[in-house]
N, C-alpha and C positions, 0 to 999 in steps of 0.2 A: 273497543273491539280490536282484537289482534290483527295484524296484517298477515298476508300469506307467508312471507318469509319466516315470521315468528312461529306460525303454526306448523310449517313443515320442518322447522328446526326442532320444535318440541316433539314431533313424531320421529326424530332422529333420521330424517331423510336428507338432511344436510349436515355434514361433518367437516370441520375446519374450513368452512365457507364454500365447500364444494358438494354438489349433489351426489348421493350414494347411488350405487347400481340400482337399488330398489326404486329410488326416485326417478332415475332415467327410464326404467321399465314402466313405471306408472304414468309418467308425464311427458317424457322426452323422445327425441330421435336417438335411439339407442343402438341401432345396427343389428338387432336380433330380429328373428322372424319365426313365424309358425308356418310350416308347410304341411298341409293336410291333403289327403288324397282318397279317392274312391277306386277300389280295385275290383275288376271283374274276375281276375285270377291272380295268383301270386306274382305273375310277371306282366299283367295287363292293367294299366292305369286307364280308367275311362273318364276321370275328371280330377282336377287338383286345383288347389288355391294356395298362393303364397301371400301371407299376411304380414305386412310391415307396418305396425301401428303401436301406439301406447297400449299396455297390457289390457286395460278394461275394454277398449275398443276391439283389440285383437281377439279377446275371449268371446265377445258378442259375435264377431264375424265368423269365428270357428264354429260356434254353436248354431248359427244360421245355416252354415254349410252342412253340418251334421244332420240337422232337422230336415233340410231339403232332401237329403239322400237316404235317410233311414226309412226303411219300409218294414214296419213291425205292426203286428196286431196282437191283442191280448184277449184271452178268453178266461173268464173266472169260473172256477168249478165250485161245487159244494152248495151250501144253502144261501148264498148271497143272491138275493133277488131285489128288484126295484122296490117292490112293496115292503120288503124287510127294511131297506134303508130309509124309507119314509117314516118309520117309527122311531121314537126316541130311545127305545130299549133294545135296539139291535146290538149284537155282540160282534166286535171287530174280529177279523180273521187275518192275522199277519202271516203272509206267505214266505217272507224272507226276513227273519229277525235281525240279521246283521245289517241289512239295508235300512230297516226301520230304525235301528239304533243309531246308525250313521246320520240319517236325516233328523233324528231327534237331537243329536249332539250339535248339529250345525244350525239348529233352530228352524229348520224348514217344516217340521211338524211339532206340535206342542204336546199332545197327548195321543195315546193310541185309541182310536175308535170313537172320538167325540166330534169329528169334523162336521158331519151333517147336522148334528144337534146344535153345535155352535153357530152354523150358518143360519139355520132356521130362527134361532133366538136373536141373532144380530139383525136379521131382516125385520123381525117383529119389533125389535127395539127402535129401529130407525124408521119404522113404518114404510119400508121400501117395497112391501108386497111379499109374495111368497115365491118359492121356486119349485120346480117340478123336475124330477129325474126322468129321462126317457131313453128308450133304446135307440140306437143309431140305425 
């Protein structure tokens, strides 16, 4: 089994025996920060957060801050009903094709319109029960 130094060298995070900036951002004390804020108006800050941490931790903290302060709701229009989603022959309706393609390319979605079918099949396969979609 390779040691940590060998692995991070293979990833080109160490060059000439020194950590790269990418390595410092990922793992070290690098001196950079993320400053994120919530504004009531263009000139009125009502909450802010200064994050000084390795990049994976900083990203998590920034997302927590955003989720804490985001106040959105979504309404779906058209023929999308709960009863419709409970059937295996429902047809997906992509509302923003650019976003769908971006999530497809990043691997966050695999196929368009098969999610509920795959969930039901996986639950049946592992005998974990069933799921029910309900309105909030």
